[in-house]
C-alpha angles and dihedrals in degrees: 000000000000091000093049092051090048092052092052095046089052092045092052090049093048092046096054090042089059093045093048088057090055094253120146095359089129089071090070088062102078091053092045092051092051090047092053090053091046093051089049093053091043092055090045090050093052090048090054102038102023130236121291088232089063092065112101136161089271094053114112121250094245093051091045092050091046091052092048090053087052090053091053092049090047091052092050091048091049092053090049089049093052090045090053093050098045102033116015092046091052092104086065091051090047090055091044091053091049094047092048090049091052092049094050101039103021091232115144124217125199112244126208136154090237089058091045090054090045090051091049092051091048090050091052089050093047091047091052091046092047091050092050093049091045095051090045092053093041089049091055091045092047091050091049091049091048092051094050094035096238097123094113100048137102090250090057092052095046095049092045090050093050094048089054091046092052093054093045088052090050092057092051096049090053089076089067096036091055092047090055090047099250107159124230095265090046088052091053090049091050091049096052092042091055103038095146095049093050093044093054090050091047091049090055089050094052092048089051092043092061094041125165089016130040101202101053139029115264131202090232094052095049090051097049104031100071093046098046093041091050089054094045094048091047092054094043089051092049091050092045090053092043090241094123121055121233091243118082119253 
């Protein structure tokens, strides 16, 4: 546990050291652009359908129904937006992980669009696999909590949070695992052999994801969380594999 915490503390330090020097800041741009478009459509949606806060007891049924339709559309757009940020932008995070690896270790990797597409398809497969495994484990946990009537306790909330954190961590380490030609089953083996390491990384992601709040998703958090977590997971993986020296480059 001590070593895993040390890896992460050093990775956080190295990540912000790189960002403070202006390195890799461009990788925040794709998420920021998508966010600007989303905010524009969200404002337009509220202008057309009205805000849910505007509904009162005196609001007519037609206006109320129209506003509720807007809320449904807003929810769908929000889910699409989060999907774009976390999944469809994964090729940018794959490139970021590779570029950071090269900067820290000096190792070169052959780039091609065919490989980029292959990495993207692998990421989609990994995401689907991770979601299936996460829901399976959560299902068992929820059933256990229901049986023993602990589904509204602090223990339930902590364990549920940590399960989600582990699987988020898994998806971010896959950028490095793929680059070093670890197959899907090898990636699963790596994940379940290093549960604590992945859970710590995933916890950092979730904390960043909700920044500056902790109770709802924020635009800032969704933009910064994937980039920073990709950098942290890359550095932790390199240190874990003894590919990156303890001294800063």
